[in-house]
Phi, psi and omega in degrees: 000143181288144177266088184295327179297314179297316180298319180298313181292327175294316178298315180299321179294319179293322178295318178297319177298316180297319179296321177297317179297315180295318179296318178297317178297318178298313181296320178294319178297318178296318179296317178298318180296317182290330181276347184287161176292147177301141181287123180295134179081014179295131184226132177268130181241125177279133180254124181281127179268107184293334180295326180288331182289335184278350181277000000 
């Protein structure tokens, strides 16, 4: 008979490992972005939310 409890905990451990890898990649990407030179011609554009105007 299969040991579903063991399989579940193995899966949970692998999912936790994957989440750690993704979080580390995200943090490194954010750090690289913040350390980079400002993008020439970068422009902030405000977007009007039409749903808020109807309330």
